[in-house]
N, C-alpha and C positions, 0 to 999 in steps of 0.2 A: 471443501480441507483449506483451511490456512497455511500460508509455505511453513510457521511455526510450528502444526499439528504434525504436515508434513517432514518435519524433523525430529521432530520426541518421537512420530509412530515408531521413524529409523532406525534413531537411537535405543529403540525399548523393546525392536522387535526379536532381536539376536538376546538368547539368555546370556547371561556374561557372571559366570563363576568369581573372575578374581579378586584377588587380595581386594585390588579395588576396590572392585564397583560395592565392598562396605564401606565406604569413603562416600559413591554416591544415594548410595542407600540413606544414611546418617545424614549429612546435607541435607536428602530433600526432605527430609521427616525434622529435620529442623528448623528448613521456611514455610511448610506447607504441610502443618499437622500440628491440633492441640493437645494438649499436656492437661490431661482433668483426672482428679479423685484417682488415681494410679491407672490411666487408660491412653492409649493414645490412636485419636482416632487420625484421618487422613479424607477427604474430600479432593474426586477429580473427574474429570466433564470424559479424561481421554482411558478411553477401555486400555490402549496400550501402556499407556501408564500401570495405570491399577492391577494388571495384568504381572507387570515389570516388579509394582512394591510386593504382592504375592507369591512371588518367587523367590524372592532376594530375602523376603523375612522366612521365609520358610525357610531357602539354605542355610544360611550367617543363623538363626538364633530355633530354627524348629518352634515353632510360634502357634499355637491356635489364634486363626485369623475371619474373624466375623466381615462378612462381605455382604453391601446389599448395595441393593439399584433399587431407586428412583427417577419418578421419569418425568419432567417438569413442562407446563405448555403454557406455561405464560409468555408470550411473546412467538419465538418460536420452539418447536419439542428437542428438549433435549435429554439424555440422562446423566442421573448422578450419581458415582458409583461411590462405595461409603469403605472403612478398611478399618475397623478396631483391633487393638491390640491389650489383652489383660495382660499377659503372660510375661515374664521378667523386663519387666517393667522398669527397674532399677538398672537393669544391666546394661538395655539398651540403652537408657536416656544418658547411663556414664559413660558408654560406646559414641554417642553424641556428643556429648561435650569434651571429649579426650580429640575424635574430628575436628573439633570447628579448636580448641587448643593448639593442639599441634603442626596446623595446617602449612604456617607461614614456614616453617618448618620443613616440609615435606619436599621432596622428591616431583620431579616436571611430572612425572604419572599418575602420581598421587595429588598434584595442582589440578591435572586434568580433570581426571576425574570428582572430584571437588565443585570444579565451572559445571561439569556432566550434569549431578546433581540441582545447583542452584538453577542450575537452567532450566530443567524438566520443572522446576517448582516454581520458579516465578520469569522467567526468561521466555521474552519473545526477537520476534528479528524478522522486519517488515519484508517485503514480496519484491526483491528487487524489479520490478516492473514496474512496479511505483515513482515518483523522484525521487525519493532519497531512501538514503541506505542506511539503516538503522538501528543496533541490537541494544536490548534493554532489560534489565532487572530491575523489578521493581522489590522496594525490600524494606521493611515497616523501623527497624530500628536505622540510628544511624548510625550503630557500632559497627551495627552487622557489612551493615555498605560500604564503609571503610575496609573492611577486611578483602571482600569480593572485589571492590579496587583495588586493591594493592597486591590480592593472587595476580591480576587483571596486566598488572603494571609490571610485577618480577619476569610474568611470559610474554611479554613486552609489548602486552596488545597500550593503545594510548582510550586509555579509558578516562570519564568523567563524572562527575556527582552532580548531582541536580537533587533540591526539595523540592516536591511537587504535590501538595496539598499536605497531608495526612501521612507521605511517604517520602521514599528516597530514592531517586533515579541513577540506576549508572546507569553510562551508557558508552554506545563505539558509535560514533559515523561513518568511516576509512572501509572504504568498499574492500581494500585489501586484508584490512586485519580482519573483517566478518568474514571474507572468506578462508583468512588463517583459522577464525573462531570452529567453524563446520569441517574443519580439517580436521581438528584433535579432537572433535566429535566422533571423529568416523563415518559423518551422514553422506556416503559417495555419495548417491541420487542425487542427493539433494545441493552438493558443493558445486559436481555438473551444471544442475540448471539454473544454480546461481551464475556459473561460469560465463558459462552460455548465455545468461541476459545481459549482466556486465562487458563481455565482450561488446554482444552488438551495440551496444547503450554506449559504445565509447569511440565504436567503429563511427557510427552517426552522426554522434558531435565533435569528433576529428573531423569528418569530410561536408558537417554545417560551417567549424572555423575553418578550413579549406574555403569550402562557396560566400561566405562573410570577407573573407580575405581577397578573394579574386573581383566581388562587387569590390571591395574599398579601395581595391587599384583598378581598376575602374571606372569609379567615379573619380577619382582623381586622378586617372590621366584625360576622362576629360574634361573636368576644371582647366588641367593647365594646358593644352589643346584648345581651350576657347581663350582664355588669356592670352593665348601665342597668335592667333587672328587676331584678336580685340586692337594686340600692337600694329599690327601690317596696318588694318586696317586706320586704322591712328597714322602711322604711318604716311598711308597716302593722304588722307584728307589734310596732308598738313606738309604735304609733298617732302616730305624727310627719304623720301626712300635714297636720290640721289646722292645722300651722305655716308651711304651704307658700300660696302665693299665689294664686286661684281660676286664673289663666293656666297655672300651672303643672301646677295642678291635672286639668287639661281634655288638657293635653299628655300629663298619666302614663295619661291614662284613654283616647288613642289609641295609644300606645305598648303599653299592656296587650292592646288591640283587635289592632295589627297587628308583633307584637312583633317580628320579622325582618325589618322595615323598616330601608333604612340612615335617616340623621340623614336626606339630602337626601329618599327618597322619603316621608319621613314630614313634612316643614316640604311640597310637595304636596298629602298626603292633607287634613292638618289646613286650610291656605288653600282647600281648595277646600269638605270639609263645612261649617265654622263659614263661609265666607266673611269669613274675616280672614284678610290675607296674613299670613305670617310664612319666612325665610330656614331653610334649614341655619342661620347659626352662630347663627339666633333659638332652633330648638330645642334648641342646640349651651348655650343661655347657661341656658335651662332647666334640662338635663340635671349643667350642672353646681352649678345651684341643690341639686337634689338630692345630688349626692356630698357635697358640703362640709357639707349638713346630713347626713349618717351620719359621714362624719370626725368632725365633729365632737360627737356624740351618744355615737358607741366611743370617744374620747379623754376622753372625762366618767367 
């Protein structure tokens, strides 16, 4: 079962007879059914969605519904559920048109009901275990795609539209936005699953960033230490140590004794062993003296 199927199963499991459920139903019919010869036909592979449609059609319109199940064995075995409604065609299509025409001026609850219907009909969400966070709606008509995008923007989702072949994709990439969307759908179990994976991935990424920082700092410290040792070697080979003051000479002797130490570590060692307090910046001051002497000698 995909993550999208898991969400759709969860949000259609409980029978919803609120006024907003009519908006979800009309939205679903508008985006995932065919209208031909005064007949509405719906095709879905999700049994839970089929039951949800059947119950809402009965509750809101009390119509006769022809329900057919077909088994398709091509590639993999799966069932297709077909719902056909001939009763009250004009009444139902009028409700669908009114829903789409008035949803922009609707309440937050009505807009959420609209998004529930559009998600059940043509929406999908990547499993958070995958590399990308991704929520999308595939919509045939550009005007409809703009409507869906505007509703998402009204509810403060950072959504965008992209042309894909003959369809339009309205999509969201931010994990926080997708989490909020699942919460709006009231898919509690899916939300907990999504958040658990997201927290784990965020923690893992944080640990990786810290490890990378530590590795970079270690490499930088090693490079700095090597440069200091090279400078000391240069001074010794050119008999230039005598030009330095006694405290700098003392720091040189400790650096040679502990070549792999950082400046902070060396400052602590020198302070303890000589009983003369010195800071990291003090150590760096002496190393700058050494570097300056090497630079002057090389340029002369």
